[in-house]
C-alpha positions as a Markdown table, in Angstrom:
| # | Residue | x | y | z |
|---|---|---|---|---|
| 1 | Unk | -77.4 | -48.7 | -105.2 |
| 2 | Unk | -78.5 | -45.9 | -102.9 |
| 3 | Unk | -79.9 | -42.8 | -104.7 |
| 4 | Unk | -77.8 | -39.7 | -104.2 |
| 5 | Unk | -80.2 | -36.8 | -103.9 |
| 6 | Unk | -78.8 | -33.3 | -104.1 |
| 7 | Unk | -80.1 | -30.4 | -101.9 |
| 8 | Unk | -81.8 | -29.1 | -105.0 |
| 9 | Unk | -83.6 | -32.4 | -105.7 |
| 10 | Unk | -84.7 | -32.5 | -102.1 |
| 11 | Unk | -86.1 | -29.0 | -102.3 |
| 12 | Unk | -87.9 | -29.9 | -105.6 |
| 13 | Unk | -89.4 | -33.1 | -104.0 |
| 14 | Unk | -90.5 | -31.1 | -100.9 |
| 15 | Unk | -92.0 | -28.4 | -103.1 |
| 16 | Unk | -93.8 | -31.1 | -105.1 |
| 17 | Unk | -95.2 | -32.7 | -102.0 |
| 18 | Unk | -96.5 | -29.3 | -100.7 |
| 19 | Unk | -98.1 | -28.5 | -104.0 |
| 20 | Unk | -99.7 | -31.9 | -104.2 |
| 21 | Unk | -101.0 | -31.6 | -100.7 |
| 22 | Unk | -102.5 | -28.2 | -101.5 |
| 23 | Unk | -104.0 | -29.7 | -104.7 |
| 24 | Unk | -105.6 | -32.6 | -102.8 |
| 25 | Unk | -106.8 | -30.2 | -100.1 |
| 26 | Unk | -108.5 | -28.0 | -102.8 |
| 27 | Unk | -110.2 | -31.1 | -104.2 |
| 28 | Unk | -111.4 | -32.0 | -100.7 |
| 29 | Unk | -112.7 | -28.5 | -100.1 |
| 30 | Unk | -114.6 | -28.5 | -103.3 |
| 31 | Unk | -116.1 | -31.9 | -102.4 |
| 32 | Unk | -117.1 | -30.6 | -99.0 |
| 33 | Unk | -118.7 | -27.3 | -100.2 |
| 34 | Unk | -120.5 | -29.1 | -103.1 |
| 35 | Unk | -121.3 | -32.3 | -101.3 |
| 36 | Unk | -124.9 | -32.3 | -102.6 |
| 37 | Unk | -123.6 | -32.4 | -106.2 |
| 38 | Unk | -121.1 | -35.1 | -105.3 |
| 39 | Unk | -123.9 | -37.1 | -103.7 |
| 40 | Unk | -125.9 | -36.8 | -106.8 |
| 41 | Unk | -123.0 | -38.2 | -108.9 |
| 42 | Unk | -122.4 | -41.1 | -106.5 |
| 43 | Unk | -126.1 | -41.9 | -106.5 |
| 44 | Unk | -125.9 | -42.4 | -110.2 |
| 45 | Unk | -123.9 | -45.6 | -109.7 |
| 46 | Unk | -126.1 | -48.7 | -110.4 |
| 47 | Unk | -124.9 | -51.9 | -108.6 |
| 48 | Unk | -126.6 | -53.9 | -111.4 |
| 49 | Unk | -123.8 | -52.9 | -113.8 |
| 50 | Unk | -120.1 | -53.6 | -113.6 |
| 51 | Unk | -118.3 | -50.7 | -111.8 |
| 52 | Unk | -115.8 | -50.3 | -114.6 |
| 53 | Unk | -118.6 | -49.3 | -117.0 |
| 54 | Unk | -119.6 | -46.5 | -114.6 |
| 55 | Unk | -116.3 | -45.0 | -113.7 |
| 56 | Unk | -115.4 | -41.8 | -115.5 |
| 57 | Unk | -112.0 | -42.9 | -116.7 |
| 58 | Unk | -111.4 | -39.6 | -118.6 |
| 59 | Unk | -111.9 | -37.6 | -115.4 |
| 60 | Unk | -109.7 | -40.1 | -113.5 |
| 61 | Unk | -107.0 | -39.8 | -116.1 |
| 62 | Unk | -107.1 | -36.0 | -116.1 |
| 63 | Unk | -106.9 | -36.0 | -112.3 |
| 64 | Unk | -103.9 | -38.4 | -112.2 |
| 65 | Unk | -102.0 | -36.6 | -115.1 |
| 66 | Unk | -102.4 | -33.1 | -113.5 |
| 67 | Unk | -101.5 | -34.5 | -110.1 |
| 68 | Unk | -98.2 | -35.9 | -111.5 |
| 69 | Unk | -97.5 | -32.8 | -113.5 |
| 70 | Unk | -97.8 | -30.3 | -110.7 |
| 71 | Unk | -95.4 | -32.3 | -108.6 |
| 72 | Unk | -92.7 | -32.6 | -111.2 |
| 73 | Unk | -90.3 | -29.7 | -111.1 |
| 74 | Unk | -92.3 | -27.9 | -108.4 |
| 75 | Unk | -90.9 | -24.4 | -107.4 |
| 76 | Unk | -92.4 | -22.7 | -104.4 |
| 77 | Unk | -90.7 | -19.5 | -105.4 |
| 78 | Unk | -92.6 | -19.3 | -108.7 |
| 79 | Unk | -95.5 | -21.6 | -108.6 |
| 80 | Unk | -97.6 | -19.6 | -106.1 |
| 81 | Unk | -97.4 | -16.6 | -108.3 |
| 82 | Unk | -98.5 | -18.5 | -111.4 |
| 83 | Unk | -101.3 | -20.2 | -109.4 |
| 84 | Unk | -102.6 | -16.8 | -108.2 |
| 85 | Unk | -102.5 | -15.4 | -111.7 |
| 86 | Unk | -104.3 | -18.5 | -112.9 |
| 87 | Unk | -107.0 | -18.1 | -110.2 |
| 88 | Unk | -107.6 | -14.4 | -111.0 |
| 89 | Unk | -107.5 | -15.0 | -114.7 |
| 90 | Unk | -109.8 | -17.9 | -114.5 |
| 91 | Unk | -112.3 | -15.8 | -112.5 |
| 92 | Unk | -112.2 | -13.2 | -115.3 |
| 93 | Unk | -112.6 | -15.7 | -118.1 |
| 94 | Unk | -115.4 | -17.6 | -116.4 |
| 95 | Unk | -117.2 | -14.3 | -115.6 |
| 96 | Unk | -116.9 | -13.1 | -119.2 |
| 97 | Unk | -118.1 | -16.4 | -120.7 |
| 98 | Unk | -121.0 | -17.0 | -118.4 |
| 99 | Unk | -122.2 | -13.4 | -118.2 |
| 100 | Unk | -122.3 | -13.2 | -122.0 |
| 101 | Unk | -123.7 | -16.7 | -122.1 |
| 102 | Unk | -121.1 | -18.0 | -124.6 |
| 103 | Unk | -121.2 | -21.0 | -122.3 |
| 104 | Unk | -123.4 | -22.0 | -119.3 |
| 105 | Unk | -123.0 | -24.5 | -116.5 |
| 106 | Unk | -125.5 | -27.1 | -115.4 |
| 107 | Unk | -125.8 | -25.3 | -112.1 |
| 108 | Unk | -126.7 | -22.1 | -113.9 |
| 109 | Unk | -124.2 | -20.2 | -111.8 |
| 110 | Unk | -122.4 | -17.2 | -113.5 |
| 111 | Unk | -119.7 | -18.3 | -112.8 |
| 112 | Unk | -119.7 | -21.3 | -110.4 |
| 113 | Unk | -117.0 | -20.9 | -107.7 |
| 114 | Unk | -116.2 | -24.6 | -107.7 |
| 115 | Unk | -114.7 | -24.4 | -111.2 |
| 116 | Unk | -112.2 | -21.7 | -110.3 |
| 117 | Unk | -109.5 | -23.9 | -108.6 |
| 118 | Unk | -109.2 | -25.8 | -111.9 |
| 119 | Unk | -107.6 | -22.8 | -113.5 |
| 120 | Unk | -104.4 | -22.5 | -111.3 |
| 121 | Unk | -104.0 | -26.3 | -111.3 |
| 122 | Unk | -104.1 | -26.2 | -115.2 |
| 123 | Unk | -101.7 | -23.3 | -115.3 |
| 124 | Unk | -99.2 | -25.3 | -113.2 |
| 125 | Unk | -99.7 | -28.4 | -115.3 |
| 126 | Unk | -99.1 | -26.5 | -118.5 |
| 127 | Unk | -95.9 | -24.9 | -117.1 |
| 128 | Unk | -94.5 | -28.4 | -116.6 |
| 129 | Unk | -95.5 | -29.5 | -120.1 |
| 130 | Unk | -93.7 | -26.5 | -121.6 |
| 131 | Unk | -90.6 | -27.3 | -119.6 |
| 132 | Unk | -90.6 | -30.8 | -121.0 |
| 133 | Unk | -91.2 | -29.5 | -124.6 |
| 134 | Unk | -88.3 | -27.1 | -124.2 |
| 135 | Unk | -86.0 | -30.0 | -123.5 |
| 136 | Unk | -87.0 | -32.2 | -126.4 |
| 137 | Unk | -87.7 | -29.7 | -129.2 |
| 138 | Unk | -85.0 | -28.1 | -131.2 |
| 139 | Unk | -84.2 | -24.4 | -130.5 |
| 140 | Unk | -84.3 | -23.5 | -134.2 |
| 141 | Unk | -84.2 | -19.9 | -135.5 |
| 142 | Unk | -86.0 | -17.2 | -133.8 |
| 143 | Unk | -87.5 | -16.0 | -137.0 |
| 144 | Unk | -89.1 | -19.4 | -137.7 |
| 145 | Unk | -90.7 | -19.5 | -134.3 |
| 146 | Unk | -91.9 | -15.9 | -134.8 |
| 147 | Unk | -93.6 | -16.8 | -138.0 |
| 148 | Unk | -95.1 | -19.9 | -136.5 |
| 149 | Unk | -96.3 | -18.1 | -133.4 |
| 150 | Unk | -98.0 | -15.3 | -135.5 |
| 151 | Unk | -99.6 | -17.9 | -137.7 |
| 152 | Unk | -101.0 | -20.1 | -134.9 |
| 153 | Unk | -102.1 | -17.3 | -132.7 |
| 154 | Unk | -103.4 | -15.3 | -135.7 |
| 155 | Unk | -105.6 | -18.2 | -136.6 |
| 156 | Unk | -106.9 | -18.3 | -133.1 |
| 157 | Unk | -107.8 | -14.6 | -133.2 |
| 158 | Unk | -109.8 | -15.1 | -136.4 |
| 159 | Unk | -111.6 | -18.1 | -134.9 |
| 160 | Unk | -112.3 | -16.0 | -131.8 |
| 161 | Unk | -113.9 | -13.2 | -133.8 |
| 162 | Unk | -116.3 | -15.7 | -135.4 |
| 163 | Unk | -117.1 | -17.4 | -132.2 |
| 164 | Unk | -117.7 | -14.3 | -130.1 |
| 165 | Unk | -119.5 | -12.4 | -132.8 |
| 166 | Unk | -123.0 | -12.7 | -131.2 |
| 167 | Unk | -121.5 | -10.8 | -128.2 |
| 168 | Unk | -119.5 | -8.2 | -130.1 |
| 169 | Unk | -121.4 | -5.4 | -128.4 |
| 170 | Unk | -120.2 | -6.4 | -125.0 |
| 171 | Unk | -117.3 | -4.5 | -123.5 |
| 172 | Unk | -115.8 | -7.6 | -121.9 |
| 173 | Unk | -115.8 | -9.4 | -125.3 |
| 174 | Unk | -114.0 | -6.4 | -127.0 |
| 175 | Unk | -111.5 | -6.3 | -124.1 |
| 176 | Unk | -110.8 | -10.1 | -124.4 |
| 177 | Unk | -110.3 | -9.7 | -128.2 |
| 178 | Unk | -108.0 | -6.7 | -127.8 |
| 179 | Unk | -105.9 | -8.6 | -125.1 |
| 180 | Unk | -105.5 | -11.6 | -127.4 |
| 181 | Unk | -104.3 | -9.4 | -130.2 |
| 182 | Unk | -101.8 | -7.6 | -127.9 |
| 183 | Unk | -100.4 | -10.9 | -126.7 |
| 184 | Unk | -100.1 | -12.2 | -130.2 |
| 185 | Unk | -98.1 | -9.2 | -131.6 |
| 186 | Unk | -95.8 | -8.7 | -128.5 |
| 187 | Unk | -94.2 | -12.0 | -127.6 |
| 188 | Unk | -91.1 | -11.6 | -125.4 |
| 189 | Unk | -90.1 | -15.0 | -126.6 |
| 190 | Unk | -91.8 | -16.4 | -129.7 |
| 191 | Unk | -90.7 | -20.0 | -129.0 |
| 192 | Unk | -91.9 | -20.1 | -125.4 |
| 193 | Unk | -95.1 | -18.4 | -126.3 |
| 194 | Unk | -95.9 | -20.8 | -129.1 |
| 195 | Unk | -95.1 | -23.9 | -126.9 |
| 196 | Unk | -97.2 | -22.4 | -124.1 |
| 197 | Unk | -100.1 | -22.0 | -126.5 |
| 198 | Unk | -99.8 | -25.5 | -127.9 |
| 199 | Unk | -99.4 | -27.1 | -124.4 |
| 200 | Unk | -102.5 | -25.2 | -123.1 |
| 201 | Unk | -104.6 | -26.2 | -126.1 |
| 202 | Unk | -103.4 | -29.8 | -125.7 |
| 203 | Unk | -104.5 | -30.0 | -122.1 |
| 204 | Unk | -107.6 | -27.9 | -122.9 |
| 205 | Unk | -108.9 | -30.6 | -125.4 |
| 206 | Unk | -109.2 | -33.2 | -122.6 |
| 207 | Unk | -110.7 | -30.7 | -120.2 |
| 208 | Unk | -113.2 | -29.5 | -122.7 |
| 209 | Unk | -114.0 | -33.0 | -124.0 |
| 210 | Unk | -114.8 | -34.1 | -120.5 |
| 211 | Unk | -116.9 | -31.0 | -119.5 |
| 212 | Unk | -119.0 | -30.8 | -122.7 |
| 213 | Unk | -119.7 | -34.5 | -123.2 |
| 214 | Unk | -120.8 | -34.8 | -119.5 |
| 215 | Unk | -122.9 | -31.6 | -119.9 |
| 216 | Unk | -121.1 | -30.0 | -117.0 |
| 217 | Unk | -120.9 | -26.9 | -119.2 |
| 218 | Unk | -122.5 | -26.2 | -122.6 |
| 219 | Unk | -121.4 | -23.8 | -125.3 |
| 220 | Unk | -124.0 | -21.8 | -127.3 |
| 221 | Unk | -123.0 | -23.7 | -130.4 |
| 222 | Unk | -123.7 | -27.1 | -128.8 |
| 223 | Unk | -120.4 | -28.5 | -129.9 |
| 224 | Unk | -118.6 | -31.0 | -127.7 |
| 225 | Unk | -116.2 | -29.2 | -127.7 |
| 226 | Unk | -115.9 | -26.2 | -130.1 |
| 227 | Unk | -112.4 | -26.0 | -131.7 |
| 228 | Unk | -112.2 | -22.4 | -130.5 |
| 229 | Unk | -112.7 | -23.4 | -126.9 |
| 230 | Unk | -109.8 | -25.9 | -127.1 |
| 231 | Unk | -107.5 | -23.2 | -128.5 |
| 232 | Unk | -108.8 | -20.7 | -126.0 |
| 233 | Unk | -107.1 | -22.7 | -123.3 |
| 234 | Unk | -103.8 | -22.1 | -125.2 |
| 235 | Unk | -104.4 | -18.3 | -125.2 |
| 236 | Unk | -105.3 | -18.4 | -121.5 |
| 237 | Unk | -102.1 | -20.2 | -120.8 |
| 238 | Unk | -100.2 | -17.5 | -122.7 |
| 239 | Unk | -101.9 | -14.8 | -120.8 |
| 240 | Unk | -101.1 | -16.4 | -117.4 |
| 241 | Unk | -97.5 | -17.0 | -118.3 |
| 242 | Unk | -97.0 | -13.4 | -119.5 |
| 243 | Unk | -98.7 | -12.0 | -116.4 |
| 244 | Unk | -96.6 | -14.2 | -114.1 |
| 245 | Unk | -93.5 | -13.0 | -115.8 |
| 246 | Unk | -94.4 | -9.4 | -115.6 |
| 247 | Unk | -95.3 | -9.7 | -111.9 |
| 248 | Unk | -92.2 | -11.8 | -111.0 |
| 249 | Unk | -89.7 | -9.0 | -110.4 |
| 250 | Unk | -92.2 | -6.9 | -108.4 |
| 251 | Unk | -93.2 | -9.8 | -106.2 |
| 252 | Unk | -89.6 | -10.8 | -105.7 |
| 253 | Unk | -88.7 | -7.3 | -104.5 |
| 254 | Unk | -91.8 | -7.2 | -102.3 |
| 255 | Unk | -90.8 | -10.5 | -100.7 |
| 256 | Unk | -87.2 | -9.4 | -100.2 |
| 257 | Unk | -88.4 | -6.1 | -98.6 |
| 258 | Unk | -90.7 | -8.0 | -96.3 |
| 259 | Unk | -88.0 | -10.4 | -95.3 |
| 260 | Unk | -85.6 | -7.5 | -94.5 |
| 261 | Unk | -88.3 | -5.8 | -92.5 |
| 262 | Unk | -88.9 | -9.0 | -90.5 |
| 263 | Unk | -85.2 | -9.3 | -89.8 |
| 264 | Unk | -84.9 | -5.7 | -88.6 |
| 265 | Unk | -88.0 | -6.2 | -86.4 |
| 266 | Unk | -86.5 | -9.3 | -84.8 |
| 267 | Unk | -83.1 | -7.6 | -84.2 |
| 268 | Unk | -84.9 | -4.6 | -82.7 |
| 269 | Unk | -86.7 | -6.8 | -80.2 |
């Protein structure tokens, strides 16, 4: 039987291929810029041992999972906005954490530029996970999700206060704490916000587990990883989603205005 693809499915597949190409190009760029670090990793392979004992299967698994996720349901109208928000947000988060030394990277950079592309890729992956959860989980009552959202994010805020307490005098720490509280108490949709937080924390566990056990980055507590760091990925995902939703109407109007201006220019010539 021949598959019958609709125009929408073809657009989705095409968008997915474009995003995957950009993802692979980003990985290639990171490998090129940080080739000395990649050489160091490759040099650690010992031919005296079986190759399967030396392959980082956790890293490979994360790479494959995120590659698949960003292709599924790709939307070139929305995904670039979310990716840009993730990139900007990741820069702010990494700058805050490394400057206050809540965590440090093995390269001692504050922050390292090579880690930044991971944030928009994670943001897109989490978006796909949330879409999947929306399809399989019951809608339920809004009040129930509101209570659950406040309970889960409230617990995170309490853990955050404890974790960042050594840097409580830093303006960036106070701003991060204030933003988390604002996001917690002003959800536009409690269900979506809760699912986004849980999806971000779920993906964050594997990212943090890999990074801390490989000593790529180290938290001041020495945990591999701290429970707070895992949940922090959930709050970051919420912040990125909220920012992308806020920017969506303005960016859409700007794109429409630019398109109209281009058409008028072409007609005038």
